[in-house]
C-alpha positions in Angstrom: -2.4 -19.4 -1.3 -2.0 -16.0 -2.7 1.2 -14.2 -1.7 1.0 -10.4 -1.6 3.7 -8.2 -2.0 4.6 -6.3 1.4 4.1 -2.5 0.9 5.2 0.4 3.4 2.3 2.0 5.2 2.3 5.8 5.2 1.5 6.5 8.9 0.5 10.4 8.3 -0.9 10.7 5.0 -1.7 14.6 5.6 1.9 15.4 6.0 2.8 13.5 2.8 0.0 15.4 1.0 1.5 18.8 2.3 4.6 17.8 1.1 3.4 17.7 -2.6 3.9 20.8 -4.7 0.8 22.5 -5.6 -0.1 20.9 -8.6 0.3 17.3 -7.2 -1.8 18.4 -4.1 -4.6 19.7 -6.5 -4.6 16.6 -8.4 -5.3 14.6 -5.2 -7.3 16.8 -3.2 -9.1 18.9 -6.0 -8.6 22.1 -4.1 -5.6 24.2 -3.5 -3.6 24.1 -0.4 -4.8 27.6 0.5 -8.4 26.6 -0.2 -7.8 23.4 1.9 -6.4 25.7 4.9 -9.5 28.0 4.4 -11.9 25.0 4.6 -10.1 23.7 7.7 -10.5 26.8 9.6 -14.3 26.8 8.8 -14.6 23.5 10.1 -12.8 24.4 13.4 -15.1 27.2 14.1 -18.0 24.6 14.1 -18.9 22.2 17.1 -17.5 19.2 15.9 -13.7 20.1 15.0 -13.3 23.2 17.3 -9.7 22.4 19.0 -10.7 24.2 22.1 -13.7 21.8 22.6 -13.3 19.7 25.6 -13.3 15.9 25.0 -13.6 12.9 27.0 -11.0 10.6 28.3 -11.4 8.5 25.2 -9.5 8.6 22.1 -8.5 12.1 20.8 -11.1 13.6 18.5 -10.3 13.6 14.7 -8.4 16.7 13.5 -10.3 18.9 11.2 -7.6 18.6 8.4 -7.7 14.8 8.5 -11.7 14.8 8.3 -11.3 17.4 5.5 -8.9 15.2 3.6 -10.9 12.1 4.0 -14.0 13.9 2.7 -12.3 15.3 -0.2 -10.5 12.1 -1.3 -13.9 10.2 -1.2 -15.5 12.7 -3.1 -12.9 13.5 -5.6 -11.6 10.0 -6.4 -13.6 6.8 -7.6 -13.0 4.8 -4.6 -14.9 3.2 -1.8 -15.1 4.4 1.8 -13.2 1.2 2.8 -10.1 2.4 0.4 -10.5 5.7 1.9 -10.5 4.4 5.5 -7.4 2.0 5.0 -5.5 5.1 3.5 -6.1 7.4 6.4 -5.8 4.5 8.9 -9.4 4.9 10.3 -12.3 2.4 10.6 -14.8 2.4 7.8 -17.5 3.4 9.9 -15.4 6.5 11.3 -14.9 7.5 7.6 -18.5 7.5 6.8 -19.2 9.4 9.9 -16.4 12.1 9.0 -17.7 12.4 5.3 -21.3 13.2 6.7 -20.1 15.7 9.3 -17.7 17.5 6.8 -20.4 17.7 4.1 -23.1 19.0 6.6 -20.9 21.6 8.1 -19.7 23.0 4.8 -23.2 22.9 3.4 -24.5 25.3 6.4 
């Protein structure tokens, strides 16, 4: 039986990223904080991540900043969607969905 070390899970990875200095943030996201904020605004103007959009009684929709961070992390690092999903505490299928929606929104 393999024993694994227990590590503390980071619950809100977005907050952790924004606490980093500009250089560290750029190293992880491959964009500056200002560019990140500008891209979030663009996503929020679209139909998928508009905070004004009514949603059903199901789970809350994923925030634009989380969707963008998931996408940039996946595109900027050599890791699997499974790794990204685990890092941001979402399902692998939802990570795939977010990446596709964000890329489509930013390419329009």
